[in-house]
Structure formats: structure tokens, C-alpha cells
BASE-274725 format. One record per residue (C-alpha): residue number from 0; x, y, z. Coordinates in steps of 0.02 Angstrom, whole numbers, plus 32768, in hexadecimal, padded with zeros to 4 digits. Example, Ala and Ser with C-alpha at 12.3 -4.5 7.8 and 13.67 -1.06 7.14 Angstrom:
BEGIN
{n:0	u:8267	v:7F1F	w:8186}
{n:1	u:82AC	v:7FCB	w:8165}
***
This chain:
BEGIN
{n:0	u:1F42	v:2CD6	w:AF7A}
{n:1	u:1F5F	v:2D85	w:AFBE}
{n:2	u:1EA2	v:2DA4	w:AFC5}
{n:3	u:1E8D	v:2D07	w:B02B}
{n:4	u:1F12	v:2D44	w:B0A5}
{n:5	u:1EBC	v:2DED	w:B0B7}
{n:6	u:1E14	v:2D99	w:B0DA}
{n:7	u:1E68	v:2D26	w:B158}
{n:8	u:1EBD	v:2DB7	w:B1B1}
{n:9	u:1E1A	v:2E1C	w:B1B5}
{n:10	u:1DBB	v:2D86	w:B1F9}
{n:11	u:1E41	v:2D6B	w:B27D}
{n:12	u:1E3A	v:2E21	w:B2B5}
{n:13	u:1D7B	v:2E1B	w:B2BE}
{n:14	u:1D85	v:2D7C	w:B327}
{n:15	u:1E01	v:2DCD	w:B3A0}
{n:16	u:1D97	v:2E6B	w:B3AF}
{n:17	u:1CFB	v:2E02	w:B3CE}
{n:18	u:1D56	v:2DA1	w:B456}
{n:19	u:1D90	v:2E43	w:B4A8}
{n:20	u:1CE0	v:2E8A	w:B4A3}
{n:21	u:1C98	v:2DED	w:B4F3}
{n:22	u:1D1C	v:2DF4	w:B57D}
{n:23	u:1CF6	v:2EAD	w:B59A}
{n:24	u:1C3A	v:2E8B	w:B5A5}
{n:25	u:1C5C	v:2DFE	w:B620}
{n:26	u:1CCE	v:2E6A	w:B68C}
{n:27	u:1C4F	v:2EF9	w:B68E}
{n:28	u:1BC3	v:2E80	w:B6BD}
{n:29	u:1C29	v:2E3A	w:B74D}
{n:30	u:1C55	v:2EE9	w:B788}
{n:31	u:1B9D	v:2F1B	w:B781}
{n:32	u:1B6C	v:2E83	w:B7E8}
{n:33	u:1BF5	v:2EA6	w:B868}
{n:34	u:1BBD	v:2F5B	w:B879}
{n:35	u:1B09	v:2F24	w:B88F}
{n:36	u:1B3D	v:2EA3	w:B911}
{n:37	u:1BA7	v:2F25	w:B96B}
{n:38	u:1B13	v:2F9D	w:B971}
{n:39	u:1AA3	v:2F15	w:B9B9}
{n:40	u:1B27	v:2EF4	w:BA3F}
{n:41	u:1B2C	v:2FAD	w:BA68}
{n:42	u:1A6E	v:2FB3	w:BA73}
{n:43	u:1A70	v:2F21	w:BAEC}
{n:44	u:1AFB	v:2F71	w:BB51}
{n:45	u:1A99	v:3014	w:BB5B}
{n:46	u:19F9	v:2FC0	w:BB93}
{n:47	u:1A55	v:2F64	w:BC1E}
{n:48	u:1ACE	v:2FEB	w:BC5A}
{n:49	u:1A79	v:308C	w:BC1D}
{n:50	u:1B28	v:30C8	w:BBF7}
{n:51	u:1B63	v:30DF	w:BB44}
{n:52	u:1BB4	v:318A	w:BB29}
{n:53	u:1BF6	v:31AC	w:BA79}
{n:54	u:1BAA	v:3109	w:BA3B}
{n:55	u:1B79	v:30F3	w:B985}
{n:56	u:1AC2	v:30C2	w:B991}
{n:57	u:1A88	v:3100	w:B8E7}
{n:58	u:19E3	v:30B1	w:B8B4}
{n:59	u:19D0	v:3053	w:B958}
{n:60	u:1921	v:3016	w:B989}
{n:61	u:1900	v:304B	w:BA3C}
{n:62	u:1842	v:305B	w:BA39}
{n:63	u:17FF	v:306D	w:BAEA}
{n:64	u:18AB	v:304F	w:BB36}
{n:65	u:18C9	v:3079	w:BBED}
{n:66	u:195F	v:30EE	w:BBE3}
{n:67	u:1939	v:3158	w:BC7B}
{n:68	u:19D6	v:31B8	w:BCB2}
{n:69	u:1A3C	v:3164	w:BC28}
{n:70	u:1AE3	v:31AE	w:BBF5}
{n:71	u:1AE0	v:31C9	w:BB39}
{n:72	u:1B50	v:3260	w:BB32}
{n:73	u:1B90	v:327F	w:BA80}
{n:74	u:1B3F	v:31DD	w:BA44}
{n:75	u:1B06	v:31CF	w:B98F}
{n:76	u:1A4E	v:319F	w:B98A}
{n:77	u:1A28	v:31DF	w:B8DC}
{n:78	u:198C	v:3190	w:B88F}
{n:79	u:1974	v:3125	w:B92B}
{n:80	u:18C5	v:30F9	w:B968}
{n:81	u:18AD	v:3131	w:BA1B}
{n:82	u:17F2	v:314C	w:BA14}
{n:83	u:179D	v:3139	w:BABE}
{n:84	u:1848	v:3121	w:BB10}
{n:85	u:1866	v:3158	w:BBC3}
{n:86	u:18FB	v:31CF	w:BBBD}
{n:87	u:18CF	v:322E	w:BC5B}
{n:88	u:1968	v:3280	w:BCA7}
{n:89	u:19DA	v:3239	w:BC20}
{n:90	u:1A7B	v:328B	w:BBE8}
{n:91	u:1A74	v:32AD	w:BB2C}
{n:92	u:1AED	v:333F	w:BB2C}
{n:93	u:1B34	v:335B	w:BA7D}
{n:94	u:1ADC	v:32BD	w:BA3F}
{n:95	u:1AAD	v:32AA	w:B988}
{n:96	u:19F2	v:3289	w:B978}
{n:97	u:19DA	v:32BE	w:B8C5}
{n:98	u:193B	v:3273	w:B878}
{n:99	u:1921	v:3210	w:B918}
{n:100	u:1871	v:31DA	w:B949}
{n:101	u:1853	v:3218	w:B9FA}
{n:102	u:1797	v:3225	w:B9EB}
{n:103	u:1738	v:320C	w:BA8F}
{n:104	u:17DE	v:31F6	w:BAEB}
{n:105	u:17FF	v:3232	w:BB9C}
{n:106	u:1890	v:32AE	w:BB9D}
{n:107	u:1860	v:3303	w:BC40}
{n:108	u:18F9	v:3351	w:BC94}
{n:109	u:1969	v:330C	w:BC09}
{n:110	u:1A08	v:3367	w:BBD8}
{n:111	u:1A08	v:338D	w:BB1D}
{n:112	u:1A82	v:341F	w:BB20}
{n:113	u:1AD3	v:3435	w:BA75}
{n:114	u:1A7B	v:339A	w:BA32}
{n:115	u:1A56	v:3388	w:B978}
{n:116	u:199A	v:336F	w:B966}
{n:117	u:1989	v:33A4	w:B8B1}
{n:118	u:18F0	v:3355	w:B85F}
{n:119	u:18CE	v:32F1	w:B8FE}
{n:120	u:181D	v:32BE	w:B92B}
{n:121	u:17F4	v:32F5	w:B9DC}
{n:122	u:1738	v:3300	w:B9C4}
{n:123	u:16D3	v:32DE	w:BA60}
{n:124	u:1770	v:32CC	w:BAC7}
{n:125	u:1789	v:3304	w:BB7A}
{n:126	u:1819	v:3381	w:BB83}
{n:127	u:17E9	v:33CE	w:BC29}
{n:128	u:187F	v:342D	w:BC72}
{n:129	u:18EE	v:33E4	w:BBEA}
{n:130	u:198F	v:3443	w:BBC9}
{n:131	u:1998	v:3466	w:BB0D}
{n:132	u:1A0F	v:34F8	w:BB17}
{n:133	u:1A6F	v:3511	w:BA75}
{n:134	u:1A1F	v:3476	w:BA26}
{n:135	u:19FA	v:3475	w:B96B}
{n:136	u:1946	v:3450	w:B93D}
{n:137	u:193E	v:3479	w:B885}
{n:138	u:189E	v:3433	w:B836}
{n:139	u:1879	v:33CD	w:B8D2}
{n:140	u:17C8	v:339D	w:B906}
{n:141	u:178B	v:33D5	w:B9B2}
{n:142	u:16D1	v:33C4	w:B990}
{n:143	u:1674	v:33C0	w:BA36}
{n:144	u:1716	v:33A7	w:BA96}
{n:145	u:1719	v:33DC	w:BB4D}
{n:146	u:17AA	v:3455	w:BB65}
{n:147	u:1771	v:34A2	w:BC08}
{n:148	u:1806	v:34EC	w:BC64}
{n:149	u:1880	v:34B4	w:BBDD}
{n:150	u:191E	v:3517	w:BBB8}
{n:151	u:191C	v:354D	w:BB01}
{n:152	u:19A4	v:35D1	w:BB0E}
{n:153	u:1A08	v:35F0	w:BA6F}
{n:154	u:1997	v:357D	w:BA0B}
{n:155	u:1958	v:35A5	w:B95B}
{n:156	u:189E	v:3579	w:B956}
{n:157	u:1878	v:35CC	w:B8AF}
{n:158	u:1869	v:3528	w:B850}
{n:159	u:181E	v:34C0	w:B8DC}
{n:160	u:176C	v:347C	w:B8D8}
{n:161	u:1722	v:34BB	w:B97D}
{n:162	u:1667	v:34AB	w:B964}
{n:163	u:1613	v:3481	w:BA09}
{n:164	u:16B8	v:3481	w:BA6A}
{n:165	u:16B7	v:34B4	w:BB21}
{n:166	u:1739	v:353D	w:BB3D}
{n:167	u:1701	v:3578	w:BBE8}
{n:168	u:1791	v:35BC	w:BC52}
{n:169	u:1815	v:358F	w:BBD0}
{n:170	u:18BA	v:35EC	w:BBCE}
{n:171	u:18CA	v:3645	w:BB27}
{n:172	u:196A	v:36AA	w:BB3D}
{n:173	u:19B2	v:36D4	w:BA91}
{n:174	u:1935	v:365A	w:BA43}
{n:175	u:1906	v:3678	w:B98D}
{n:176	u:1849	v:3669	w:B982}
{n:177	u:17DD	v:3643	w:B8EA}
{n:178	u:17AD	v:36DE	w:B886}
{n:179	u:16F4	v:36C0	w:B899}
{n:180	u:1704	v:36B9	w:B955}
{n:181	u:1763	v:375D	w:B955}
{n:182	u:16E0	v:37AF	w:B8E6}
{n:183	u:1655	v:377A	w:B95B}
{n:184	u:16B7	v:37C6	w:B9EB}
{n:185	u:1698	v:3735	w:BA60}
{n:186	u:16EA	v:3737	w:BB0B}
{n:187	u:171F	v:3682	w:BB22}
{n:188	u:176C	v:3697	w:BBCC}
{n:189	u:16CC	v:36D5	w:BC1C}
{n:190	u:1621	v:3687	w:BC09}
{n:191	u:1615	v:362E	w:BB63}
{n:192	u:1647	v:357A	w:BB7E}
{n:193	u:15F9	v:3539	w:BADD}
{n:194	u:1630	v:357A	w:BA34}
{n:195	u:15B1	v:3579	w:B9A9}
{n:196	u:1614	v:3596	w:B90D}
{n:197	u:166D	v:3539	w:B883}
{n:198	u:171C	v:356E	w:B850}
{n:199	u:1719	v:3518	w:B7A7}
***
């Protein structure tokens, strides 16, 4: 009789735990859907108003989006897809763009001061006269990017892929350059717009 009671109690506890787990899974699923829906609303809002400072836009798909002169100050765009997007003159001050795809995007005259661009893909992008002062670019990809006249002051470029990048007339005050570039003794601020080296 006592064994039957123990089995019953154990079965009851298991049933309660199973019910709680199912409720938890349901709640988490609903929360995930709400967050996804909220992000889609923010993406729509951004495309219409071009104004979304401090927005959480992680993983957003904005391929080819027209975001010229958009205000995205301190926005979180980690792992978002902004390839071929027009971000000319946009405000991305202190924005998080970690692992973001910005390949072939137009960032001409954009403000990226203190932005986090770690592991971002900027290959083939236009960053003409872009302000990148104090931005972090650890392991980012700038293959064949056009950085003519860009401000790279206080930026660490030692782990950046710069093969084929145009660095003509860039500002390199207190910039940490790749070791290979330093060994070759190149004078970037003078007459060598195209770099022919690989930092990896």
C-alpha cells in the first residue's frame, strides 16, 4: 500500500513538473514572437521615419534599404543585414554594429564615432569622408572599401582586413596600424591610395 502511495506521489509530481515546463515553453514562445513582431514594427518605423535612436534592431533585414541621413544613434544593429544599404550622412554614433553585414553599403559622410564594428563586413563599401574616430573595428572586413578622406583617428587597425582598401587622405592620428604596413614603411597619408597587403 505504501509503495503504491509513493508511486502515486512521484507520478503526481512528474505531471505537475511537466505541466510547468509546457507552460514555460509556451510563455517563452509567445515572448519570442512578441519580440520578433516588435522588431518588425521598429524596422517599418525606421524605413518610414528614418529615425530610430537606441532601437533594438538586432538581426534586422535591411538589404538595400534607403536610410540616407537616418538617425540611428546608439542603436543596436548587431548581426543585421544592411548590405547595399544607403546610409549616406546617417548618424550611427555609438551604434552597435557587431557582426553586421554592411558590404557594398554607402556610408559616405556617415557618423560612426565610437561605433562598435567588431567583426563587421564592410567589404566594397563606400566610406568616403566617414567619421570613424574612436570606433572599434576588431577583426572587421574592409576589403576593397573606399575610405578616402575618412577619419580613422584613435582606431586600432591591427586586426582589420584592409587588402585593396583606399586610404587616400585619411586622418590617422593615434591610429594603430597593422604590423606589416609599419614594416613596409608605407606613407598612407601621401600618395598610396591602394594598399596591397593582407593583415591575416
